[in-house]
C-alpha positions as CSV (number, residue, x, y, z in Angstrom):
1,M,61.1,103.2,51.6
2,T,61.0,99.4,52.3
3,E,61.4,98.0,55.7
4,Q,65.0,96.9,56.4
5,V,65.7,93.6,58.0
6,P,68.3,94.2,60.8
7,R,71.4,92.1,60.8
8,S,72.5,90.4,63.9
9,A,75.1,88.1,65.3
10,D,73.5,85.1,63.8
11,E,74.0,86.4,60.2
12,L,75.9,83.8,58.1
13,L,79.2,85.0,56.8
14,D,81.6,83.5,54.3
15,I,85.0,82.9,56.0
16,V,88.0,83.5,53.7
17,D,91.9,82.9,53.5
18,E,94.6,85.4,53.1
19,R,94.0,85.5,49.5
20,D,90.1,86.2,49.9
21,R,89.1,82.8,48.9
22,V,85.9,81.3,50.6
23,V,87.0,78.4,53.0
24,G,83.9,78.0,55.0
25,Q,81.2,79.7,56.6
26,A,80.3,81.0,60.2
27,R,77.8,83.0,62.2
28,R,79.0,86.7,62.7
29,A,79.4,86.2,66.5
30,E,81.4,83.2,66.0
31,A,83.6,84.9,63.4
32,Y,84.3,87.8,65.8
33,A,84.7,85.6,68.8
34,R,87.1,83.3,67.1
35,R,88.9,86.1,64.9
36,L,87.8,84.3,61.6
37,R,88.6,86.3,58.5
38,H,85.6,87.5,56.6
39,R,84.8,90.2,54.2
40,C,83.6,93.8,54.9
41,V,82.7,96.8,52.8
42,F,83.5,100.6,53.3
43,V,81.7,103.2,51.3
44,L,82.8,106.7,51.4
45,V,79.7,108.9,50.8
46,R,80.1,112.6,49.5
47,D,77.6,115.1,48.8
48,A,77.6,117.3,45.5
49,Q,80.0,119.7,47.3
50,G,82.5,116.9,47.9
51,R,81.9,116.8,51.7
52,I,82.2,113.4,53.4
53,F,79.3,111.7,55.6
54,V,80.9,111.2,58.9
55,H,78.9,109.7,61.8
56,R,79.2,108.3,65.3
57,R,78.2,104.8,65.7
58,A,75.4,103.8,68.0
59,D,76.3,102.7,71.5
60,R,74.7,99.2,70.9
61,K,76.9,98.2,67.9
62,L,78.5,95.0,68.2
63,V,82.0,96.2,67.0
64,F,83.4,99.6,67.8
65,P,80.4,101.2,69.6
66,A,80.3,104.9,70.1
67,L,83.2,105.5,67.9
68,Y,83.3,107.9,64.8
69,D,83.5,106.7,61.2
70,M,83.9,108.3,57.9
71,F,82.6,105.3,56.0
72,V,79.1,103.5,56.0
73,G,79.4,99.8,55.3
74,G,79.7,96.5,57.2
75,V,79.9,92.8,56.7
76,V,79.4,90.9,53.4
77,G,76.9,88.1,53.9
78,A,77.4,84.5,53.0
79,G,77.2,84.2,49.3
80,E,76.8,88.0,48.7
81,S,79.1,90.0,46.4
82,Y,81.2,93.1,47.6
83,H,79.1,95.1,45.3
84,D,75.9,94.1,46.4
85,A,76.9,94.5,50.1
86,A,78.2,98.0,49.4
87,L,74.9,99.2,48.0
88,R,72.8,97.2,50.6
89,E,74.9,98.6,53.6
90,A,75.1,102.3,52.2
91,E,71.3,102.5,51.5
92,E,70.6,100.7,55.0
93,E,72.8,103.1,57.0
94,L,71.8,106.3,55.2
95,G,68.1,105.3,55.3
96,V,67.7,105.9,51.5
97,T,66.7,103.9,48.4
98,G,67.8,104.5,44.8
99,L,71.4,105.2,45.7
100,P,73.6,104.9,42.6
101,A,75.9,101.7,42.7
102,P,79.0,102.9,44.5
103,T,82.1,102.9,42.6
104,P,84.8,100.3,43.7
105,L,88.0,101.6,44.5
106,F,90.4,98.9,45.8
107,T,90.5,96.0,48.3
108,Y,93.0,95.1,51.0
109,L,93.4,92.9,53.9
110,Y,92.9,94.7,57.5
111,E,94.4,92.7,60.4
112,S,94.6,93.8,64.1
113,A,95.0,91.8,67.2
114,E,91.2,91.4,67.5
115,H,89.9,91.4,63.9
116,T,90.8,90.3,60.5
117,W,88.8,91.0,57.3
118,W,89.1,91.6,53.6
119,C,88.0,95.2,52.9
120,A,86.5,96.5,49.7
121,L,86.6,100.3,49.4
122,Y,83.9,102.2,47.5
123,E,82.8,105.8,46.9
124,V,79.4,107.3,46.0
125,V,77.9,110.7,45.6
126,W,74.5,111.2,47.2
127,D,73.0,114.7,47.3
128,A,69.4,114.1,48.6
129,P,68.4,114.0,52.2
130,V,69.5,111.1,54.3
131,N,67.7,109.4,57.1
132,P,70.2,107.3,59.1
133,Q,69.1,104.2,61.1
134,T,69.2,105.3,64.8
135,E,70.1,101.5,65.6
136,E,73.5,102.1,63.7
137,I,74.1,105.9,63.8
138,S,73.7,108.2,66.8
139,W,75.1,111.4,65.1
140,Y,76.0,112.5,61.6
141,A,77.1,115.4,59.5
142,F,78.7,116.1,56.2
143,L,82.2,117.5,56.7
144,T,84.9,118.9,54.2
145,E,88.1,117.0,54.0
146,A,89.8,119.8,56.1
147,E,87.1,119.5,58.7
148,L,87.4,115.7,58.8
149,D,91.2,116.0,58.8
150,H,91.1,118.3,62.0
151,R,88.9,115.9,63.6
152,L,91.1,112.9,63.1
153,T,93.1,113.9,66.1
154,E,90.2,114.9,68.3
155,W,87.7,112.3,68.0
156,P,87.7,108.4,68.7
157,W,87.6,106.7,65.5
158,V,87.0,103.0,64.4
159,P,90.4,101.6,63.8
160,D,89.5,99.9,60.6
161,G,87.8,103.1,59.2
162,A,90.8,105.1,60.1
163,D,93.1,102.7,58.4
164,A,91.0,102.5,55.4
165,Y,90.9,106.4,55.2
166,R,94.7,106.5,55.5
167,R,95.1,104.0,52.7
168,L,92.5,105.8,50.5
169,R,94.4,109.1,51.0
170,S,97.8,107.5,49.9
171,H,96.3,105.3,47.2
172,P,96.4,106.5,43.4
173,T,92.5,106.3,43.2
174,G,92.4,108.4,46.4
175,Q,94.5,111.5,45.3
176,G,92.4,114.4,46.2
177,A,90.0,112.4,48.4
């Protein structure tokens, strides 16, 4: 496996408008501090049995530390495509290489009082061992949909991931997800 370069608050991001058109660039820390709209990818990872990769984010994460998430992913770098970011982020967070290209599902605008970003949702099947980055992930397991649904009311979840999962479950592409 190749050495992954950690991304930081200094990472340059494309800033986008309400229609997902690039209108400028800013460092990640500035984008978060000033609530500048940027791009993110969410990748739902399933194993061959259809179980979903669920993890607890590391305590040192810049956004939503120590919360649970059912997606791997992250910000899209300046000039990077959603597709390239989805593959890069999934391989980095799972600690694997050779992941098949994630399948795009849909995009939408996520907005909260603190954050705003365009989200691109993807799905991929990976049935080989994973070796998650300890800098990113402090715990993980593959859960059935029933197990995940049960834990949605018990565990503290990242708000954007929980929102994306609800959207996926009600989206035509997410039927049976």
